[in-house]
N, C-alpha and C positions, 0 to 999 in steps of 0.2 A: 563660700559666701563670707563676706566681711560685714560684721555688725559692729557698730561703734557703741561703747558704753557711755558716750558723752551725752549731754543733754540735747535732745532734738532741736532742730533749727526753728520749728514752729510747733505749736500745740498739736496741729493736725498731723505732724510727722510722728508724734509719740505712739499712737497705736500701731502704726506700720513698723516702727523700730522695735516695739515690744514683740509684735507678732513674728517678725524676722528673727529675733533672738530666740523665741520659744521654738520655732521650727528648727533652728540650727541645733539647739539643745536636744530636741527630740531626735533628730537625725544622729546625733552623737551618743544617744541613749543615756543623757544625763538628766536625772529628775530636776525639775525646777522647784528647788526648795533651799531653806536656810542650811540644812545639813549638807547639801552639795556645796554651797558656797564655802562653808568651813573646810570641807574635804579638799576641794580644789585649791583653795588658798593655801593650805598646808602642803600641797603637792607642787605649788608654784606654777600653776597653769593659768597664766595671764589671759589667754584666749577665752577659756571657759569661765573664769571669774568675770571678765567683761560681758559675756553673754548673760550670765546670771543676773548681774546688775542691770543689764539692758532689758532683761525679761521682767524686771520689777521686784526682784528679791531685795528685801531691805538690807543695807550694808551692815547693820548691827544685829541681824537676825541670829539668835543663838541656836545651837543644836537643840533638837527636841529633848527635853529631860535633863539638859545641862545649860550652863550659861557660856560655854566655850563659843567664841565668836571667831569670824574669819581673821580678824586683825590678830587675835591671839595666836591662831594656827600659823599664819604667815610669819609672824614675828618670831615665834619659837623655832621655826625651821630656817630662819635667816633669809627669807624671800623678800628682799628689798623692793623689788619691782612691784610685787603684789601689795606690800605695805603702803607704797606710794599710791597705787591705784585706789586702794581702800580709803586712804586718808583724803584723797582728792574727791572721792565720792561721798565724803562726810562721816566716816567712821568715828565714833566716840573714842578718842585716844585713851581715855582712862576707864572705860567700861570694864567692870570686873567680870571674871569667870565665876564658876560655882564655888571657888575656893576663896574668892575675893582678890584674886591675883590680876594684875594689869598685863597688857601686852609688853610693857617695858620690863616687867618682872620675868616674863617668858624669855625675852631677848637676852636679858642680863644673865640668867641661868646658863644659857648656851654661849654667851660671849659674842653675840652678833652685834659688834660695835657699830657698823654702818646702819643697821636697822635701828639701834638704840639712838643714834644721832638724829635719824629722821623722826622717831617718836618724840624725842626731846624738843626738837625744832617745832613740832606740831603742839607743843604745850604739855606733854606727858608729866604728871606729877612723879616726883622721885620717891614719894612715900605714900603708896596706896593705903586705903583704910585697913586692909587686913595685915596684922602684925606678922604673920608668917609669909608674906609675900613682899617684903621689902626688897626692892631691886639691889640695893647695895648688899644686903645679906645674901641674896640669891648668887650674886657675882662672887662673893667671898666664899660661900660654901662650894661652889663649883671651880673655884681656883681661876677665875677669869680676871687676870691682872688688868688688861686694857679696859675691860668693862668697869672695874673698880675705879680706875683713874678717870674714866670719862664721868661716871656718876659723881665722883667728888669734885670734878671740875665744874659740874652743873649744880653743885650746892646740895648733894645728898647729905642728910642729917646723920652724922656719925653717932649721935646720941639716941637716935630713935631705937626703941627696943622691940624685940620679937615677943611672942606669946610667953617664953620663958624668962623674960626680963633681961635678955642680953642685948647690949648695944654692939655696934660693929666692932669695937676694940675687943670686947670680951669674946665675941664670936671668932675673930681673927686669932686671938691667943689660944682658945680652945682648939682651933684647927691648925695651929702652927704656921699661920700665914700673916704674922704681924707686919712682915716686910711689905705686904701689899698696901698697908695703910701708912707705914712710917714715912714713905716717900712723899706723901700728900697730906699727912695729918700731923700736927704737933701734939705733944703730950696732953695739952689741955682740951683736945677735941677739935680745935680750930684748924682750918686748912691753912697751909702756908702759902 
């Protein structure tokens, strides 16, 4: 059975679409819940994610007891198709998880550059409120050269500091990864 996660053609179609999605999820033995949305987004299952959205699960529903959302889960696993589906459904691109990290931080840590591009195109902030989740710092710590370059090209603040007061340059020096910044940043902290 094919169930669309798109908006129904008329208001009268909405109950039928939702009921069809719920039946399909029941047949697949998938609980209709925010936790399922987070789980299947992380697994990259576009069909189930579409059904869950069609069943009325809020796109930004966090996992119970946590603030992990489907967008974080998909971004961290590099599932670009799911990220696109969630963004199209209205996911908050900068919603924080329980550590204050954004989906961009999750993608930066793993170097999922195509996902990062989609998030940045959707307006993701390169500096979330939590100082331990700065995407540039995440990419540096995990050695993701292409992610660092992309973030710098999109205006990531190299002078933003983490909880320990380290800016990107200090972190790169500590990790022996100065070359990741040198190609993109001049000594005064400005991009070339």
